[in-house]
N, C-alpha and C positions, 0 to 999 in steps of 0.2 A: 684460431686454428681448426681447421676443417677435421673431419674425420680421418680422412684417408693421410692429412700430413703427421697425426697425432702416433708420437712412436710410443711403443708399448715400456714399461718400466721393467726395469729387471726385476725376476721372480713373477710376472704376471703370463698367464696363459696368450699366447700373442695367436689374436682374432685377424682372417684373410680378412683384404680390402672388400667391399660391397662389389666391387665391379671387376673382384678378380686379377686386379694387380698385385703387382711382386713388392712386397711389405719389409721392412726390417724387421729384425727380430728381438733386440735387446740384446744383441752380441757388443763386446767392446769394439770399439772403431779404431783404425788407427794404429794400431797395434804391429801390426806388421810392414816393414817394408820390402823392398825389392828383395834383397840380399836375405833378409830372414824368409821370405816364401820362399826364396831357391834351397835356402840349408833344409828347409822343411818338406821340398820335394824330393833334394836327395835322399834327406835322412827317410823318409817313406819307404822308397826304393830298397835300400838296404842291401848297396855295391858289395861290398866284402861279403856277408853274408851269400849273396845272390852267387858271384863268387864262386865261392869255393864247392858250393853245392850243386856247380851248373855246368863248371868246368869238363870235368867228366864224362858226363852222359850227352854232352854236346860232341866231344871228341871220339864218343862211341859211334854215335851216328854220323857225323859228317866228316870226320877225321881232319885235314888240316885243314877244311875249309871254314874250321871254328872263327877266326875273324870277320869272315866272309859273311856267316847268319848273323853274325851279332850285328852287323852294319843292315843285314836285312830287316832282322828284328825290328832295329830302328826306324825303317823306314813308313812301316805303319803307323807308328807310334807317334812319329813327327808328323803323319797328314793329319790323325786323331788330335795330334795339338792345336793346329789351327783350328779346327771345329772348336772346342775348347776357347780361345780365346775369343776369334770373334762372338761365339754366344755370350761368352763373359760380359764384353764390352755392352751387346743389348740388353743383357739380364744378370744382372750381377747380384746372384743369390747361391746362398751356401748352400740350396741342395743342386746345385749341379747337373748332374745326369736326369737326376729324377725330374726337376722344375723344368728344363729346357724341355726334353723329350715329352713332359703334359704340353707345351705351349704346343709344339711342332705337331704331336700325331694325337693328345687327347689324352684323359686319363688314366686309360688302360693299360695303354703301352707305355705312358709314363710311369706308372705303379709297377710295372714288373721294372723294369728297366731300373727303377729303385730298389726294388729288390736284390738282384742282379749284383748291385754293387754293394749292400745290407750282408747277403750271406758271404759274396767273395771277401770281403773284409775280416768278418768274424773267423773266418778260417783262416786266414793269412793270420791274423791274431793269435791264433793257437798254434799254429806251425812255429810262428816266429818265438813265442814265451817257451816252446818247448825246445827250440834251439838255444836260444839265451841259456838256459837251464842248461842245456849238454855241457856247453864251452864254460858256462860257470865253472862246473866240477872240472875238464877237461884242464883249465887254466888254476884253479886251485891245485892241482896235481902236479903240473908243473912247477909252481912258485914252491911249495910244501918239500916235493919230491919225491910225495907217497903214491904208489898204485893205487894203494886203500882207498886215500881222496879221489882220487880221478874213477875209481870202480863205483862210488858212490851214486852218479849217474844212473846206472842198471838197476839199481834198486828200485823198483815201480814208484815203492810208497814215498820215498826220499824225494823220487824225482817229481811226480804228481805236485807234492807239496811246494816243493821249491820252486813251478811252475807257476801255480796258483799265488806265490809272494812274487813273482816277474810281473803279473797280470795285475794284481793287487796295487805295485807300486804304479806301475804304469799309468793304471786307472787314476791315482790319486794325483799325480803330475799334472795327467791331461786336467781332470775337473778343475785346479787350482789355476787354469786361464792360460790362454794363447802365450803371453808375453813369457812366462814361468817355461813352456815348451821348448821357445824359441831359445831361451841363451842354454839350457838343456841343449841342446840340438849342435848348437854352435861347437861346443864342449867335443862331442862325440862326432859330427861329422868330420870338424879337423882332424881330430887323433886319425878316423879308417883310413882318409884321403892322405895324409902325411906317410902313415904306412905303407898304404899300399905302392906310391910312390918309390919309397924305399925300398921296398918287395923287386919292385918292376924293374928299378935298375940295376938292384945286387942279381936279380936273376940273367939280366941279359950280359953284367960285366963278368959272370962264371959258367955262359951258357956254352964255354968249349971245355970245360973241366971234366964232365960226365961222358959215360957213354950215351947215345940215342939222342943227344942234343944236335940241333939243328941250323941251319944260317936259314937268314929270314928270306922269304921270297914274295915275290909280287904278286905271283896266283894264290896266295891265303886269300887275297881278297875279291877272289872272282868265284859268286854264289855257283857260277853255270857248271864249275868243275865238280860239285856234289854228283856222286855216282847214281844218285835213282830220286826221284823225284817224291817217293816215299820217306827216304832220309833227308831228304831239304824241307818238307812238311816238320817230320816231329822237330829237326833241329829249330826251325823256327818257332814252333810251339813253345819248345823251352825259351829260345830268344825272348818270345814275346812277355813269357812270364817274368824275365830279370828285368824288364824294364815297367811292370806294375808299382804305382803307386807316385808318381808324380804328380798326378791331377790333384792331391790333396794341398797343392798352391792355391787351387782354383777351389775347394772348401772352407777356404779363409777367407775369401774376396770381401766379405761383409768387415770382415775385421783389419781387411789392410788397409794401407794407406791407397788412395787412388783406386778403389775397388773395382772400378771398370777396367782399368788398361794394367795397374802393377800385376795381380796376378799370374794373366798371361803373361808377362814378360819375364817372370818369376819362373815360369815352367818352364819357357823354352830354354834361360838358361841352367837350369836343374838338370836337363836334357842334354843339351849338349858336356856338363862336366860328367854324367852319368855314361853315354857313350863313348869318352875321350879312354874314359878309368878302364870303362871293360876292353877297350881296343886297345889299349897301353898291356894291360895284364894280359889277355890273351894271346897276344903276341912273346910276350919278354917268358910266361913257361911254357909256350911251346917251344920256342928257341933251347929253352933251358932243360925242360923233362922232354922234347919228345911227344910220340903220340905211342910210343909203345905200350903194349899191354903186362910188361913186367916191372918190379922197380918202382922207379918213381914216375914213368911213363903216362902222361894220363889219360892211357887208355887201358891203365889196370884196375880191371872190375872191382878191384876187392877196397880200390883207395878211391873211387869215383863219388861219391858219396861226399867227399872231405878233403878236397885235395892240399888246400894249404896246411893240415894235419902233417900231412907227407913230405912236402916241401917246405917247409918253414925252418927246421935245423940247417938242412942239405944248404939253403939258401941264406939265412941271415945269418947261422951259426946258433949256438946254445942258448947264448946271452941275451940276441937280440929275437929271438926265433919265438920265445912268449909274447912280445908283442905282437904278432900275429895273429896269437889265439885272443890277446885281448882284444885287439881291431874286432874280430869278427864277433867274438860276445857287447862290444860296443855298437856295432854295429845292428845286430837281431835286435838289442835293447831298446837302440832311439828307438827303430823303426816300428817295434810293439808300442813306443810310447807314443811316435807322431801318427800312426794306423788309427788310433782312436778317434783323428778329426775328422776324416770326412766319413766315417760311420754315424756318429754322433750329431753331427749337424746335419746329414742328410735326413738321421729320422728325427733331427729338429724340424726340418723345412715341412717333412711328409705330415708331421701333427701340425706345423701353422697352417695347413692348407689342407685340413680336416682328411688327410688320408691317413693319419695312425691315430693312435689314441691320444686326445689334445695334452694327456699330463708328458708330455713328451716333450711339447712346446715351452716348457716351464727353465726360465734361464735365472739361474743362481745370482741372487741379489749384488754379492759384492764381489766373485770371480769374472762374471757375467759370460758365463759359457753353459752352455745346455746339461747342467749338472743331471740330472735325471736317466737323460740318453745316455750320458758316459757310463754311470754307472751299472746301466741295464746292459751295455756294449760288454763292458769287464765282466760283468757276471754271465753272459751269455758265452761269450769267451770261455771263461773258467768252468762251467757248467760242460760245454762241447769237449772241451780238450779231455775233461775228467771221465768222460763218458765213454770216449772214442777210444782213450787207453786202457780202459779197463774190458772195455767187449771185445776188443782187439787191435793188437799193431798193423794188423791188415787193414783194416777198415778205414784207421788214422791216415795211413800211408796213402788210399785209392782218393779220401777224401782230399788229399793235398792234391792228386796226378788231376779229379776233376775240376779242379779251381780256374785251368785256362777254358774251361768251357764258359764260366761266369766273365771272367775278363772278356774274352770277345766279345760276348754276349749285351754287354752295356757300353762297353766301348763303341762297338760299333752302331748301336741305338742311335749313339749321341752323334756321332759322324752324321749317319745318313738325319735324324734331328736338324744338323745346320742348313745343309741342303736343303732341305724341306721348308724349315723356319722362314730362311733368307730365299728363297726363289723368287721371289718377284723384283728382288734386287740387282740378280746376277747379271742382269745385261745394262748396268748401271757404270758397270768400268770394266776394265783388263782384269781391277786388283779384285774386286768384288767375285768375278767370275772363276778365281785361282782359287782363292783363300774363301770362298764362302761356300763355293760349290765344287771345283774338279778336285782340290787336293781332298779335303775332307770326302769325296763321296768315293774314292779310289783309295783313303783309310779305310773306307768302312766295306767296302769290297773284298775287300785284302783282309780282314777281320774275319767278313759273314766264310768266305774259301775255311778259310784255319778253323772256323766253328764248327763248319760242315764236316770237313774232313776230322779234325780229333773225335764228334760226334759218333761217327762211322767205324774209327779206331776204337772206339770204344767199347764197342763191340763186344770185340775180341776178349774174353778173358784173359789172355795172358796179357793186356795191356794193364801196367799196375801193376800190384801184387801179388797176379795170376788167380785172383780167385771169382767164382760166378755166381750169381742168383737165378735159378730158372735158364740157367744156358747162358746169360745174356754177362758180359763182363759187368762185377762188382762197381769199375770206375761210371760205368752206362749208368747202372741203375742210381750211384749216388747222385750223380750231376744231373739228370733229368727228374731225379725225386726232389732234387734240392728247389727245379725249377716248379716243378708240379706244386710242392708245395707252398710256393709263391700262388699259385693261383687258387689256391683253397685261400689261403688269408685273402686274397683281393677279392674273393667272392663276400666274405665275413666280414670283411671293410666294408663293403659295396652297401650291407643290408643296415649298416652301421652309421655310415656316412653318404647317404646317397647324393648329397647334393653336389661332393667333390665330383664323384662319377658319372652326374648327368654335365660335367661342366660347368658349374654356375660357380664353383670357388677361384679357382683355376684357370683362367679361358684358354683356348687356340688364340695363341699369338697377338694376345691382349697386348696393346704397347706398355712394356714397362715402365713404372713410375721413377724417377730418378732420386736413386741410393743415395744418402750421405757419403760421404770418404771418410 
């Protein structure tokens, strides 16, 4: 057995191949199939949670064109998904965006792309944990009929402690392996989809029973009817956020059955389920509640942050309405648990290729998961949420607003990495030109445009919570500050691991080694 063929044993620190080739890392192979991967992708997106928190703000930006904006946000995600699919076929590595952008553009751009994914995921994890906590106490209050129980979420100490418990439980499940993750997700995702289908059907059936209800119109599907370009980009930014997370399917490529093809197919299947769910619910609630600014209207600013809390009982009745609260809780909790997958495996890959401290490359001998990386992600999430909550609720809110910047940052780099990585193959066939070049390139350009517009809007202190630092919007300071922190950490790692940054560990365009399925 040659040195390149030797597989690391579980528990070992993975060392890179001498020629910079992609290596397996001791993860549990053949653990997830097509459906399991798709379920993990849907779960990470958290469709029910995204809907309840996004329907109101999207209507406030684009009005009746909400379904059109959901479709418009799906387009760049679909185009980037082609990039992920093609790159995964060539280099099925759990480092995904990090590994692919290193091989396309070199170590520094690749490191920053990996950093964008890591920091975005930690912010999302903290937000999901907080949402799970809020809906836990809301659901407990509904079940017990006690306003005092529901009000416990307003107690900061109780809220933070409950959030830390959710983070600890999610970390423990992820730590125990991808198979445990998969079966938990089947149950939670199944519950979410079943409840929102029932909710949407009942909303349509009752759409003529309340004031402000509307008849469906095909004009709702026309994005060009949005009143202004500014409103369109604001709505698009919200729409892109609600699709984030589908790429978790690709992070488990080394643990999938058919690592080169199955994850890409899972991602496509997950995205179809997600966009269908969003359109179904968006049309149904718009027909039932309309877009008015009073009562149950979707444009009501007092209820925009949690639309389902207002619509649950009127649409489903007091008996079934609690199921919607349970579905939101399940959505946030499920996504909290699966979102550990990409951050832990990206850290594992970065460590395996000497871009991060080697300790993160250790794989648990029994569970075959990146144990230390998973625990570190949990600790970082808990610390981040606790500190942000204690410092200021405004800071926490603004950090979440800055998330869109990180998402567009690393998704667009990945899309462009596909075009550049396959540039010599684009003229070999029409399929190559489309799926490895044109479509990913358009997706990357769209996300770059949203990145630039978001960066410009963030400068205004009115963006987000309305707070500012030295005249700059606090969302801008946080977003740019997190990216600059990545630059500082990259410089530190460059001193500790010069070989990686000289391109000697994971080289640009090195032919990938065959990975065992």
